[in-house]
C-alpha positions in Angstrom: 111.6 55.2 182.5 109.2 56.6 179.9 111.1 57.1 176.6 111.1 60.5 174.9 113.0 62.9 172.8 113.8 66.6 173.3 111.2 69.1 172.2 111.8 70.4 168.7 113.5 67.1 167.5 111.9 64.2 165.6 112.4 60.5 164.7 112.0 59.6 161.1 110.5 56.3 159.9 111.8 54.4 156.9 108.9 55.8 154.8 109.7 59.3 155.9 113.4 58.8 155.1 112.5 57.8 151.6 110.7 61.1 151.2 113.4 63.1 152.8 116.1 61.5 150.7 114.1 62.4 147.6 114.3 66.1 148.6 118.0 65.8 149.4 118.7 64.0 146.1 116.9 66.6 144.0 118.9 69.4 145.6 122.2 67.5 145.3 121.6 66.8 141.6 121.0 70.5 140.9 123.9 71.7 143.0 126.3 69.3 141.1 124.8 70.4 137.8 125.9 73.9 138.6 129.4 72.8 139.5 129.3 72.8 143.3 131.4 70.4 145.4 130.5 68.9 148.7 132.1 69.5 152.1 131.2 68.7 155.7 132.1 70.6 159.0 131.8 69.4 162.6 128.5 69.6 164.4 130.1 71.7 167.1 132.2 74.9 166.7 134.1 77.0 169.2 131.8 79.7 170.6 134.2 82.3 169.5 133.4 81.2 165.9 129.7 81.4 166.4 129.0 84.3 168.7 128.4 87.8 167.3 127.6 86.6 163.7 123.8 86.3 163.9 122.8 89.4 165.7 121.6 89.8 169.2 118.5 87.6 168.7 120.5 84.9 166.9 123.0 84.7 169.7 120.2 84.0 172.2 119.3 80.9 170.1 122.8 79.3 170.2 123.0 75.9 171.9 126.0 76.0 174.2 127.7 72.8 175.2 128.6 72.3 178.9 132.3 71.6 179.4 133.1 68.2 180.9 135.7 67.4 183.6 136.6 69.1 186.8 134.3 72.1 186.1 131.3 69.9 186.8 132.5 69.3 190.3 133.1 73.0 190.8 129.5 73.8 189.7 128.1 71.2 192.1 130.1 72.9 194.9 128.7 76.3 193.7 132.1 78.0 193.6 131.8 81.7 192.8 135.1 81.9 190.9 133.8 80.0 187.8 134.0 82.0 184.6 131.7 81.5 181.6 134.6 80.0 179.6 135.0 77.4 182.3 131.4 76.3 181.9 131.1 76.4 178.1 133.4 77.1 175.2 131.7 75.2 172.4 128.3 75.3 170.7 126.3 73.4 168.2 126.4 75.2 164.8 123.5 77.6 164.2 123.9 77.6 160.4 126.3 76.3 157.8 127.5 79.7 156.5 129.7 80.8 159.4 131.4 77.4 159.7 132.0 77.5 156.0 133.7 80.9 156.3 135.9 79.4 159.1 136.6 76.3 156.8 137.7 78.6 153.9 140.2 80.5 156.1 141.6 77.3 157.6 141.9 75.6 154.2 142.6 78.6 152.0 145.9 77.1 150.6 144.0 73.9 149.4 141.1 75.7 147.8 140.8 76.9 144.1 139.0 80.3 144.1 136.3 81.1 143.3 135.2 78.1 145.4 131.8 76.6 144.8 130.7 74.4 147.7 127.6 72.7 148.8 126.8 71.3 152.2 123.9 69.3 153.6 124.0 68.8 157.3 121.8 69.5 160.5 121.9 72.7 162.4 120.5 73.6 165.9 118.7 76.6 167.3 117.2 77.0 170.8 114.0 78.3 169.3 110.4 77.8 170.5 109.2 74.7 168.7 106.1 75.2 166.5 104.8 74.2 163.1 107.6 74.4 160.6 110.1 75.4 163.2 112.4 72.9 164.9 115.4 72.9 167.2 117.2 70.4 165.0 116.8 70.6 161.3 118.7 70.2 158.0 120.0 73.0 155.8 121.2 72.5 152.2 123.6 75.3 151.4 125.3 76.3 148.2 127.9 79.2 148.3 130.4 80.8 145.9 133.3 82.5 147.7 136.1 84.5 146.1 134.1 86.3 143.5 132.2 89.6 143.5 130.4 89.0 140.2 126.6 89.3 140.2 126.5 86.3 137.8 126.8 84.3 141.0 123.5 85.7 142.4 121.9 85.0 139.0 123.0 81.4 139.1 121.8 80.9 142.7 118.4 82.3 141.8 118.2 79.8 138.8 119.2 77.0 141.2 116.3 77.9 143.4 113.9 77.9 140.5 115.1 74.5 139.2 114.9 72.8 142.6 111.4 73.9 143.2 110.2 73.2 139.7 111.6 69.6 140.1 109.9 69.2 143.4 106.7 70.7 141.9 106.3 73.4 144.6 104.9 76.8 143.6 107.2 79.5 145.0 107.7 83.3 145.2 111.4 84.4 145.2 111.8 87.7 147.1 114.9 89.9 146.6 116.4 92.9 148.4 119.8 94.4 148.9 121.5 95.3 152.1 123.0 98.4 150.4 119.5 99.7 149.8 118.7 99.2 153.5 121.9 101.0 154.5 120.9 103.8 152.1 117.5 104.1 153.8 119.2 104.4 157.2 121.5 107.0 155.8 118.7 109.1 154.3 116.6 109.1 157.5 119.8 110.2 159.3 120.1 107.0 161.4 123.0 105.2 159.9 124.2 103.9 163.3 120.8 102.2 163.7 121.0 100.1 160.6 120.9 96.8 162.5 117.9 97.9 164.5 116.1 99.1 161.4 116.7 95.8 159.4 115.6 93.6 162.4 112.4 95.6 162.7 111.7 95.7 158.9 112.2 92.0 158.7 109.1 91.5 161.0 106.8 93.6 158.8 104.9 90.6 157.4 104.6 89.0 160.9 103.6 91.9 163.2 102.4 94.7 160.8 103.3 98.3 160.2 102.2 99.7 163.6 104.2 97.2 165.6 107.3 97.8 163.4 107.0 101.5 164.2 106.7 100.7 167.9 109.9 98.6 167.8 111.7 101.4 165.9 110.7 103.9 168.6 111.9 101.5 171.3 115.3 101.3 169.6 115.7 105.1 169.9 114.9 106.0 166.3 113.3 109.5 166.1 109.7 110.0 165.2 110.9 112.2 162.3 112.9 109.3 160.9 110.0 106.9 161.3 107.6 109.3 159.5 110.1 109.6 156.7 110.3 105.8 156.2 106.5 105.1 156.1 106.0 105.4 152.3 108.6 102.6 151.9 106.7 100.3 154.3 103.7 100.7 151.9 105.7 100.3 148.7 103.8 98.3 146.1 103.6 97.8 142.3 105.9 96.2 139.8 109.7 95.9 140.4 110.3 98.8 138.0 107.8 101.0 139.9 109.4 100.1 143.2 112.9 100.8 142.0 111.8 104.1 140.6 110.3 105.1 144.0 113.5 104.0 145.7 115.7 106.0 143.3 113.8 109.1 144.3 114.0 108.3 148.1 117.8 107.4 148.0 119.0 110.2 145.7 121.4 111.5 148.4 122.8 108.1 149.3 125.7 106.7 147.2 125.5 103.2 148.9 121.7 103.1 148.4 122.0 103.9 144.7 124.7 101.2 144.4 122.2 98.7 145.8 119.6 99.7 143.2 122.2 99.3 140.4 123.0 95.8 141.6 119.3 94.9 141.8 118.6 96.2 138.3 121.6 94.3 136.9 120.4 91.0 138.4 116.9 91.5 136.9 118.4 92.4 133.5 120.7 89.3 133.3 117.9 87.0 134.3 115.6 88.4 131.7 118.3 88.2 128.9 119.1 84.6 129.7 115.4 83.6 129.6 112.7 86.1 128.6 110.1 83.8 130.2 111.8 83.5 133.5 109.7 84.7 136.4 111.7 87.4 138.1 112.1 87.6 141.8 109.9 90.1 143.6 111.6 93.2 145.1 110.6 93.4 148.8 112.0 96.3 150.7 111.1 94.8 154.1 113.3 91.7 153.4 116.3 91.8 155.7 116.6 88.3 157.1 118.1 89.7 160.3 121.6 88.4 159.9 124.5 90.9 160.5 126.8 89.5 157.8 124.8 90.3 154.7 126.3 93.1 152.6 124.5 92.9 149.2 121.7 90.8 147.7 119.2 89.2 150.2 117.1 86.3 148.9 114.1 84.7 150.5 111.7 82.0 149.1 108.1 81.3 150.2 105.6 78.9 148.8 102.5 80.3 147.1 100.9 76.8 146.7 97.2 77.3 147.5 97.1 73.9 149.1 99.7 74.8 151.7 99.2 76.8 154.9 103.0 77.4 155.3 104.0 81.1 155.6 107.6 80.6 156.7 110.6 80.9 154.5 111.7 77.6 152.8 114.9 79.0 151.3 117.0 82.1 151.7 120.4 83.6 151.4 122.5 86.6 150.3 125.8 88.3 149.7 128.5 88.6 152.4 131.6 90.6 151.5 133.9 90.0 154.4 132.7 87.2 156.6 136.1 85.5 156.3 137.7 88.7 157.5 136.5 87.9 161.0 138.8 84.8 160.9 141.8 86.5 159.4 141.2 86.4 155.7 139.9 89.9 154.7 138.3 91.0 151.4 137.0 87.7 150.2 133.4 88.1 149.0 130.9 85.3 149.0 127.2 84.7 148.2 125.1 81.7 149.1 121.6 80.2 149.6 120.2 77.7 152.0 117.3 75.4 151.5 115.3 74.5 154.6 114.9 70.8 153.9 112.6 70.1 156.8 110.2 72.9 155.9 110.2 71.7 152.3 109.4 68.2 153.4 106.5 69.6 155.6 105.1 71.5 152.6 105.3 68.3 150.4 103.6 66.3 153.2 100.8 68.9 153.4 100.1 69.1 149.6 100.7 65.3 149.0 103.4 66.3 146.6 105.7 63.3 146.7 106.1 60.8 143.9 104.8 57.2 144.4 107.7 55.4 146.3 106.0 52.0 146.5 108.5 49.4 145.6 111.2 51.9 145.9 113.2 49.6 148.3 112.6 45.9 148.3 111.3 44.7 144.9 110.5 41.1 145.8 110.1 39.1 149.0 110.8 35.3 149.0 108.5 33.3 151.3 110.2 31.0 153.7 108.8 27.5 153.7 111.6 25.9 155.7 115.3 25.4 155.7 115.7 23.5 152.4 113.5 26.0 150.5 115.1 29.0 152.2 118.6 27.9 151.2 117.4 27.5 147.6 115.8 31.0 147.7 118.9 32.6 149.2 120.9 31.6 146.1 118.3 33.3 143.9 118.2 36.4 146.2 121.9 36.8 145.9 121.7 36.6 142.1 119.1 39.3 142.0 121.1 41.5 144.3 124.1 41.0 142.0 121.9 42.4 139.2 121.1 45.5 141.3 117.6 44.3 142.4 116.7 44.7 146.1 115.4 41.4 147.3 114.6 39.8 150.7 114.1 36.3 152.1 111.7 36.3 155.1 113.9 35.1 157.9 111.5 32.8 159.7 109.3 29.9 158.4 106.3 31.7 159.8 102.6 31.3 158.8 101.9 32.4 155.2 99.5 35.1 156.4 102.2 36.7 158.5 104.8 36.7 155.6 102.2 38.2 153.1 101.2 40.9 155.7 104.9 41.8 156.0 105.2 42.3 152.2 101.9 44.3 152.1 103.0 46.6 155.0 106.3 47.3 153.3 104.6 47.8 149.9 106.8 45.2 148.3 105.4 44.8 144.8 106.2 41.1 144.3 106.3 37.9 146.4 108.0 34.7 145.3 106.7 31.3 146.5 109.1 28.4 146.0 108.1 25.1 147.5 109.5 21.7 146.8 107.6 21.3 143.5 109.0 24.6 142.2 112.5 23.7 143.3 112.3 20.3 141.4 111.1 22.0 138.2 113.5 25.0 138.5 110.5 27.4 138.5 109.6 30.5 140.5 106.0 31.2 141.4 105.4 35.0 141.8 102.5 37.0 143.0 101.9 40.6 141.9 100.8 42.2 145.2 98.9 45.0 143.6 96.8 43.0 141.0 96.8 39.7 142.9 97.8 37.9 139.7 100.1 34.9 140.0 102.4 33.3 137.4 105.2 30.8 137.0 108.5 32.2 135.6 112.1 31.3 135.1 114.9 33.3 136.7 115.6 35.2 133.5 111.9 36.1 133.1 111.9 37.2 136.8 114.9 39.5 136.1 113.1 41.0 133.1 109.9 41.6 135.2 111.7 43.2 138.1 113.9 45.4 135.9 
């Protein structure tokens, strides 16, 4: 049998894991700095938890898990009486937000609100695999639930800024508000078509204005309404200019004006905290296509000229009643999600990782035979007790093979202890980068390695 893995999934080598863990570690440090606590939820959820939360297109991308047991025999026998719930009642999680809402409801008596949680786990989507888009990938989420304060949106935007500054990735943060989108639907007299409008607008960057208009027509939106919305599709200028144009357009919509008020407050708080902070860019087409957003919508793209990535690498927004679906109404939340795999792809493309050489094993002890190996093992254990990663080559192989091993693993130092060194209590070490060799004591070796 020829080995393989499902499309849209990947194996990761030790070198790749070092780079990936660098990204995870940076994100975790920032999350913790802002007071977020970590949780985990199961890889699979009941379909009743997942379905209907991501819009029509999102539901199509759910991975459903086939039930085990007698139903398999029924399927083989092609019985007509099988119900869908007999075939599948569980699915792999699509994101971390909906499982988090379910978690909050189930553990509400154990949680102190407002609850600041972060979660770093894989999610699955039955999408068409392509560059930057996988069927299995990691999300790194931070959410605040149990508070309506816009200070939470401000904090999340600052988290985004700090993470990408630490990773040295140039980004553009885009911001919109679901209330503004609801106001637009109201003004063009199509409030019942809000979902269709947001899904179409969200594709503006990908398919262009004409195709967006075609999709709006196909959803039953009148030509009069589509004509009315055209100036907004071409909206440009500074945030202040865009907001002014939106105020004129949304004058008759209370919910639309509320969205503008929230947007202005976020901008003002960010500017007062740090006058030099680069404000998010108001993007009226930003919708992110998820049904549960009710306020701010956030999206991040890289503007690094060395990168060809156009996909979002982080996003999020405000959801006012996601927990209500599970029996806990009127609990507002807001969160962001970093797409770790896309971030890693960007860093790979721009060669943006730090130098990790010597990041694991610091020194390899050459194996000259049983007596020498036993002597070296005692030193290896002492080094490990001092927090230094050290290895003994397991076999008394040829010197060339052992040195090639150290070179391939980018181990910075090699120790050579033969009978003469054992007798004198010395350690001969070689710097693999410079080629320089020296004789040292154990204390001197500790000093060099630290």
